[in-house]
C-alpha positions in Angstrom: -44.5 -8.8 142.5 -42.7 -5.5 142.1 -40.6 -4.2 144.9 -40.8 -0.5 143.9 -43.5 0.6 146.3 -41.9 -1.5 148.9 -38.6 0.2 148.4 -40.3 3.7 148.3 -41.8 2.8 152.0 -38.9 1.2 153.6 -35.9 3.0 151.8 -37.1 6.3 150.2 -37.9 9.7 151.9 -40.1 9.2 154.9 -42.2 12.5 154.1 -42.8 11.5 150.5 -43.6 7.9 151.5 -46.2 8.7 154.1 -47.9 11.5 152.0 -48.0 9.2 148.9 -50.2 6.9 151.1 -52.1 9.5 153.0 -53.4 11.9 150.2 -55.1 9.2 148.1 -56.5 7.7 151.4 -58.0 11.1 152.4 -59.6 11.5 148.9 -61.1 7.9 149.3 -62.6 8.7 152.8 -64.1 11.9 151.5 -65.8 10.2 148.6 -66.9 7.2 150.6 -69.4 9.6 152.4 -70.8 10.3 148.9 -72.7 6.9 148.9 -74.8 7.8 151.9 -75.3 11.5 150.9 -76.4 10.3 147.3 -79.0 8.0 148.7 -80.2 10.4 151.1 -80.6 13.2 148.3 -82.5 11.2 145.9 -84.7 9.3 148.4 -85.4 12.7 150.0 -87.5 13.5 146.9 -89.8 10.4 147.7 -90.8 12.2 151.0 -90.0 12.1 154.5 -91.2 8.7 155.3 -88.8 7.1 152.8 -85.8 9.6 154.1 -86.7 8.3 157.6 -86.6 4.7 156.3 -83.1 5.0 154.8 -81.9 6.8 158.0 -83.0 3.9 160.3 -81.6 1.4 157.9 -78.4 3.2 157.8 -78.0 2.7 161.6 -77.8 -1.1 160.9 -75.5 -0.6 157.9 -73.2 1.2 160.2 -72.8 -1.9 162.3 -71.9 -3.8 159.2 -69.2 -1.3 158.3 -67.8 -1.8 161.7 -67.1 -5.2 160.8 -65.5 -4.1 157.7 -63.2 -1.9 159.7 -62.0 -4.9 161.7 -61.2 -6.9 158.4 -59.4 -3.9 156.9 -57.2 -3.3 159.8 -56.1 -7.0 160.2 -55.8 -7.2 156.4 -53.6 -4.0 156.2 -51.5 -5.1 159.2 -50.8 -8.6 158.0 -50.1 -7.7 154.2 -48.0 -4.9 155.0 -45.9 -6.8 157.6 -45.0 -9.6 155.0 -44.5 -7.3 152.2 -42.0 -5.2 154.4 -40.2 -8.7 155.1 -40.2 -9.5 151.4 -42.1 -12.6 152.2 -44.5 -12.3 149.2 -45.9 -15.8 149.6 -47.0 -15.1 153.2 -48.6 -11.9 152.1 -50.5 -13.7 149.4 -51.7 -16.1 152.0 -52.8 -13.3 154.2 -54.8 -11.8 151.5 -56.4 -15.1 150.7 -57.3 -15.2 154.5 -59.1 -11.9 154.3 -61.2 -13.0 151.3 -62.2 -16.3 153.2 -63.1 -14.2 156.3 -65.0 -11.9 154.1 -67.1 -14.8 152.5 -67.9 -16.0 155.9 -68.9 -12.7 157.1 -71.2 -12.0 154.1 -72.8 -15.6 154.5 -73.4 -14.7 158.2 -75.2 -11.4 157.2 -77.4 -13.1 154.6 -78.3 -16.0 157.0 -79.1 -13.9 160.0 -79.6 -10.4 158.9 -82.0 -10.8 156.2 -84.6 -12.7 158.1 -84.1 -10.4 161.3 -84.1 -7.2 159.5 -87.7 -6.2 160.2 -87.4 -7.4 163.9 -84.3 -5.1 164.4 -86.1 -2.2 162.8 -89.1 -2.7 164.9 -86.8 -2.7 168.0 -85.4 0.6 166.8 -89.1 2.0 166.8 -89.9 1.8 162.9 -93.7 1.6 162.2 -95.9 1.7 159.3 -94.7 2.8 156.0 -91.3 3.6 157.4 -90.9 0.0 158.6 -92.1 -1.4 155.4 -89.7 0.8 153.4 -86.8 0.3 155.8 -87.1 -3.5 155.9 -87.1 -3.6 152.0 -83.9 -1.4 151.7 -82.1 -3.2 154.6 -82.6 -6.7 153.1 -81.3 -5.7 149.8 -78.3 -4.2 151.4 -77.5 -7.2 153.6 -78.1 -9.6 150.8 -75.7 -7.6 148.6 -73.3 -6.9 151.4 -70.6 -8.9 149.5 -70.0 -6.1 147.4 -69.0 -3.7 150.3 -67.3 -6.6 152.1 -65.0 -7.2 148.9 -64.4 -3.5 148.3 -62.9 -3.2 151.8 -61.0 -6.3 151.4 -59.5 -5.5 148.1 -58.8 -1.8 149.2 -57.0 -2.9 152.4 -54.8 -5.6 150.7 -53.7 -3.1 148.1 -53.0 -0.3 150.8 -51.2 -2.9 152.8 -49.0 -3.5 149.9 -48.3 0.2 149.8 -50.7 1.0 146.8 -53.2 3.6 147.9 -53.9 5.1 144.4 -55.8 1.9 143.0 -58.2 2.0 145.9 -58.9 5.7 145.6 -59.6 5.1 141.9 -62.0 2.2 142.7 -63.7 4.3 145.5 -64.2 7.3 143.2 -65.6 5.2 140.3 -68.1 3.5 142.5 -69.4 6.7 143.8 -69.9 8.3 140.5 -71.5 5.0 139.3 -73.8 5.1 142.3 -74.9 8.8 141.5 -75.6 7.7 137.9 -77.7 4.5 139.0 -79.6 5.9 141.8 -82.1 8.2 140.0 -82.6 5.5 137.3 -83.5 2.8 139.6 -85.3 5.0 142.1 -87.6 7.0 139.6 -87.7 4.5 136.7 -85.9 6.7 134.2 -85.7 5.4 130.6 -86.0 1.7 130.4 -85.2 1.2 134.2 -87.8 0.0 136.6 -89.2 2.4 139.2 -88.3 0.6 142.5 -88.2 3.8 144.7 -86.4 3.2 148.0 -85.4 -0.4 147.0 -83.8 1.2 143.9 -81.6 3.1 146.0 -80.2 0.1 147.8 -79.9 -1.8 144.5 -77.9 1.0 142.8 -75.5 1.2 145.8 -75.1 -2.8 145.9 -74.6 -2.8 142.1 -72.2 0.1 142.0 -70.0 -1.4 144.8 -70.2 -4.9 143.1 -68.8 -3.4 139.9 -66.0 -1.7 141.9 -65.2 -4.9 143.6 -65.1 -6.8 140.2 -62.9 -4.4 138.9 -60.7 -4.4 141.8 -60.6 -8.2 141.8 -59.4 -8.1 138.4 -56.7 -5.6 139.0 -55.4 -7.8 141.7 -55.5 -11.1 139.5 -53.7 -9.1 136.8 -51.2 -7.7 139.1 -50.4 -4.0 140.0 -47.1 -2.5 141.0 -47.4 -3.8 144.6 -49.5 -7.0 144.6 -50.9 -9.9 142.3 -53.4 -12.5 143.4 -52.7 -16.0 142.2 -55.8 -17.9 141.6 -54.0 -21.2 141.1 -52.5 -20.8 144.8 -55.7 -19.5 146.3 -55.2 -21.0 149.7 -54.0 -19.9 153.5 -53.5 -21.7 156.7 -55.1 -22.0 160.1 -52.5 -19.8 161.7 -53.3 -16.9 159.3 -57.1 -17.1 160.1 -56.4 -17.1 163.8 -54.1 -14.1 163.6 -56.6 -12.4 161.4 -59.1 -12.7 164.4 -56.4 -11.7 167.0 -55.9 -8.5 165.0 -59.4 -7.9 163.5 -61.5 -8.3 166.5 -60.0 -5.6 168.6 -59.6 -3.5 165.5 -63.2 -3.5 164.9 -64.0 -3.3 168.5 -62.4 0.2 168.5 -64.8 1.4 166.1 -67.8 -0.4 167.7 -66.8 1.3 171.0 -66.8 4.8 169.4 -70.2 4.3 167.5 -71.7 3.1 170.7 -70.4 6.3 172.5 -72.0 8.4 169.9 -75.2 6.9 170.4 -74.9 7.4 174.1 -74.0 11.0 173.8 -76.9 11.6 171.3 -79.2 10.2 173.7 -78.0 12.4 176.4 -78.1 15.4 174.2 -81.7 14.6 173.2 -82.7 14.8 176.8 -82.1 18.4 176.7 -84.5 19.2 173.9 -84.5 19.9 170.2 -81.9 22.7 170.2 -79.3 20.7 172.1 -79.8 17.8 169.8 -79.5 20.1 166.6 -76.5 21.7 168.1 -74.8 18.4 169.0 -75.5 17.0 165.4 -74.2 20.1 163.6 -71.2 20.0 165.9 -70.3 16.3 165.1 -70.4 17.0 161.5 -68.0 19.9 161.9 -65.9 17.6 164.1 -65.7 15.1 161.5 -64.2 17.6 159.2 -61.4 17.8 161.8 -61.2 14.0 162.4 -61.4 12.4 158.8 -57.9 13.7 157.7 -56.5 12.1 160.8 -58.0 8.8 159.8 -56.3 9.0 156.5 -53.0 9.8 158.0 -53.4 7.1 160.6 -54.1 4.5 158.0 -51.3 5.6 156.0 -48.8 5.4 158.7 -50.4 2.1 159.8 -49.1 0.7 156.3 -45.8 2.5 156.6 -45.3 1.1 160.0 -46.3 -2.5 158.9 -43.8 -2.5 156.2 -41.0 -1.0 158.2 -41.4 -3.3 161.1 -41.4 -6.2 158.6 -38.2 -4.9 157.2 -36.6 -4.7 160.6 -36.7 -0.7 160.7 -38.2 0.2 164.1 -36.6 3.8 164.2 -37.9 4.5 160.7 -41.3 3.3 161.6 -41.4 5.6 164.8 -40.1 8.5 162.5 -43.0 8.0 160.2 -45.4 8.2 163.0 -44.0 11.4 164.3 -44.0 13.0 160.9 -47.7 12.1 160.4 -48.6 13.5 163.8 -46.8 16.9 162.8 -48.7 17.0 159.6 -52.0 16.3 161.2 -51.2 19.0 163.8 -50.8 21.6 161.3 -54.2 21.0 159.7 -56.2 20.3 163.0 -54.7 23.3 164.9 -55.4 25.7 162.0 -58.9 24.3 161.6 -59.6 24.6 165.3 -58.5 28.3 165.4 -61.1 29.0 162.4 -63.7 27.2 164.5 -63.1 29.3 167.6 -62.7 32.6 165.9 -65.6 32.1 163.5 -67.9 29.9 165.5 -70.9 32.4 165.3 -70.7 32.6 161.5 -70.0 28.8 161.0 -73.0 27.7 163.2 -75.2 30.4 161.8 -74.9 29.0 158.4 -76.7 25.8 159.7 -79.3 27.2 162.0 -80.9 30.6 162.5 -82.3 29.4 166.1 -80.9 31.6 168.8 -80.8 28.6 171.3 -78.8 26.3 168.8 -76.6 29.2 167.7 -75.6 29.8 171.7 -74.9 26.0 172.2 -73.1 25.7 169.0 -70.8 28.7 169.8 -70.2 27.0 173.1 -69.2 23.7 171.3 -66.7 25.4 168.8 -65.2 27.2 171.7 -64.6 24.0 173.7 -64.2 20.8 171.6 -61.5 22.3 169.4 -59.2 23.0 172.3 -58.6 19.2 172.5 -57.6 18.9 169.1 -53.5 19.2 169.6 -53.7 16.3 171.9 -56.4 14.2 170.3 -54.3 14.6 167.0 -51.4 12.5 168.7 -53.7 9.7 169.8 -55.6 9.6 166.5 -52.6 8.8 164.4 -50.7 6.6 167.2 -53.5 4.4 167.7 -53.8 3.6 164.0 -50.0 3.2 163.7 -50.2 0.6 166.6 -52.9 -1.1 164.8 -50.7 -1.3 161.7 -48.1 -3.0 163.9 -50.6 -5.6 164.6 -51.1 -4.7 168.4 -54.7 -3.8 168.1 -55.5 -5.0 171.5 -53.5 -2.4 173.6 -55.1 0.1 171.3 -58.5 -1.2 172.0 -57.9 -0.8 175.9 -56.7 2.8 175.5 -59.8 3.4 173.2 -62.0 2.1 175.9 -60.4 3.8 178.7 -60.7 7.2 177.1 -64.3 6.8 176.1 -66.0 4.9 179.0 -63.5 5.8 182.0 -63.3 9.5 181.1 -65.8 10.6 178.4 -68.8 8.9 179.7 -68.5 9.6 183.5 -67.8 13.3 182.6 -70.8 13.3 180.3 -73.1 12.0 182.9 -71.9 14.2 185.8 -71.1 17.5 183.9 -74.4 17.5 182.1 -76.2 17.4 185.2 -74.5 20.5 186.4 -73.9 22.4 183.2 -76.5 21.1 180.8 -75.6 20.4 177.1 -72.2 22.5 177.7 -71.3 19.6 180.0 -71.4 17.3 177.1 -69.2 19.4 175.2 -66.5 19.4 178.1 -67.1 15.8 178.3 -66.2 15.3 174.6 -63.1 17.5 175.0 -61.9 15.2 177.9 -62.5 12.1 175.9 -60.5 13.5 172.9 -57.7 14.6 175.1 -57.5 11.3 177.0 -57.1 9.4 173.6 -54.0 11.5 173.0 -52.6 11.3 176.6 -53.1 7.8 177.5 -51.4 6.1 174.7 -48.1 8.4 174.5 -46.4 6.4 177.2 -46.9 3.1 175.4 -45.8 4.5 172.1 -42.8 5.9 173.8 -41.9 2.5 175.3 -41.6 1.1 171.7 -43.4 -2.2 172.9 -45.5 -1.9 169.7 -42.6 -1.9 167.5 -42.1 -5.7 167.2 -39.9 -6.3 164.1 -39.7 -9.0 161.5 -42.2 -11.7 160.3 -44.9 -13.2 162.4 -43.8 -16.9 162.8 
């Protein structure tokens, strides 16, 4: 294994090191959303029932993605720590552990998810043709979930080793392939069968499988940062235990956020169509502010892991602070644009006067939280990269369920939908404020290898 990427992260310029990870990760995050959009675009041509079926099945798929986040968090933290400590044997053992966990997870999804798919969709309210279409789509996605599992595992291994460029290429290639395959299998173009909504699921599974196979070959062949040795494809019980200690709280953070999103949507729906539409549009706009922070946070997670492995606590902290500053420049600029041009921005999505009024209020309230939220978004992921996912989970739960949820229930009763906007503001601010003392204490910055 070459040390060049490691040396750049633990010895080179901090700014260049963080950005060399963050930019490819940001591109990969943006492209990742193309999978869902591609399916929705082509399936939409089959009719509203097919579109609703994909939408309902996607809710279950999001739960699977939550599990993937836990695997990615643990993999990135463990591989980066050992690479930073120049213990490449243990880094390899950690990578093997992630593959083993991935295989077990996939088998669990097949054994339990495929038979229960129809029942789960019925509990969600699916009926008739929507239920039939969604069941077929979901079963194919779950049966082929090994593809998404291993794409996440391979990308996390490479990112943990300091290579963010290869995962970006893998993700982009898979998205392009999915765009090509979707219409072929959905509409039966040329020699391909017409499988309609099931074709969309098959195209997604196939494109990700090819991407995972390519990524696996890259690992076996070896890249600048990592090489997978099939003749030494083994790990140990301690790695598996550590994987769960890091991965379960890591995945729990995403699960908690997804559940809160569901609760907020239900509360907004209680105020009617206009409030639901305004909240839906607002969340999409909010994601434009949040996604770059996810990329910066994951980039600095790798940076922190490697530098702590190399025994460089102060350098790890400097990398986090730089990432926060970069994110602040972006998110504050976007927040100002949202505030000043709220009417024009929301007007582009809806011409309803009620939706527009609520949307303007949303963009005049929620972006005010961005400066403090940016701090928490980066720090939480940096702490995850250090392997301290449990404290990060507690801070995440506190901001969502001790701050945002009570505010949402109380303020919505007195202020209507606008009360939900203020609750979201409070939750985002809390994410930044609550974790700052822990970050400054440096209790997360444990150096050296895990033994």
